[in-house]
C-alpha angles and dihedrals in degrees: 000000000000129000092260093055093048089050091051091051102044103032120008099042094052093044095051091048093047089051094050093041091049092050090058090052092048095059096272093295109139094183091058088045090057090050096046096046092048089053090048093048092047091047090052090047095046095104089058094042092052093049088048094052094045090052089049094050091047090052089051090051088054095051094093093054092042089056091052091052090050089052093046100045098028093132098045113059095180091054090045090054091049096050091047092053088048090053092046088051096050095046094045093236123137120196087213089061089076099050103034098068091044090052090052092052097044097079090054093051091047091050089050093049094050092045091056091049094050099041090051090063110168102177123059091240089058091052091052091051089053092061090070090069101043122112120220091252116139090220092057096052091042090059098050129136096037120220108247093193115105122163105313091335133105097205093203094062134053120266121203096209092051091049089056090050090052090054094047094048091046090050091054093049090049091051095048095047096042114119118223111264119242098200137018094260094056090044090054092049091046090052090047092050090047091058099033100053096054091048091050094052088046089058092046091051089052089053106040128052117287091242087073091049089051088056092050093051094049092048094049092050089052091048091053092051093046090048092051094046091050103040098028089218141084091232113216091346111112097213098175090053095052089042088055092046095050090048091053091053093056119085116250117254122230090240090051091052092050091048090050093050092047090050090048089051092047091049091051093048088050090048094051092048089052089053093048091052090048090051092048092049090051091050091049092049092051090048093050091050093048090051092049089050091051094047090050091052093050092047089050092052094050091050088052094051093049096045093046094065095241121171118285119231124234089251089057093048091049089053089056096049114105115253095228096069095088091051092054093055093050090056092051090055 
């Protein structure tokens, strides 16, 4: 038995029959079947995906130290390799940790991709070839032929809008997972990959049936969600910038314009109130200063009059008389 036959028995055959049987359970909708099966497979593979993303994040954190080692041992490649291995060992990071989970998942993704292509048999010859992989399950023969209509899509033919969505979702995943470049050459390569990969998948989506593009979109969305859950960041994707750009492209609603005018009026009233308060504070400060100066002048005049030996009034002499004088006169009487 050759490798192709082994692959058909252990991977392709089971995936095809699961797809067809699940479509019968999901009301005969093959588009919904692709979405549900992709979610199930990604949920089963979540531990491997999390391990891969954690290893990738750890490698990104080590990039500055690796760049320093490359500058320090640029002329000695053997010493550079030794120092890099020492750094990996001390940090507990393995370069194989990024690739091994991906390699384990790749056969499953390939089997799902080939299954979608074979189940969405457009020509009669393709449908005859599909019969070679079918099991003798009643649910499988009951679901055939599958309904390729889903929403506005014919899953057996390409769709331009779906291809654009594939490219956009792929671009987001590339931006979120891109590692910071340590030199201009690496930065240029990363930018080229960020552009080339989405364009390549757009081309594939315009070539293959749109059922495969639907699978890519769902898989990319799940990758974006898992990436954000694990890393708690959008990577090199500047989300506020693109949200502001998207809002700027949308036409303003009537209610929004009224709210904006109301906010502007409230802001102008608040600013005028602040200015009035500042003016009142300034007037109070000047009045207090003037009163203080007048009080100082009055006290100064009184001190000059007392110190200059001026005549005392009868009221002042009366204040200075002792209170006991009236009592003495009453006793004499």
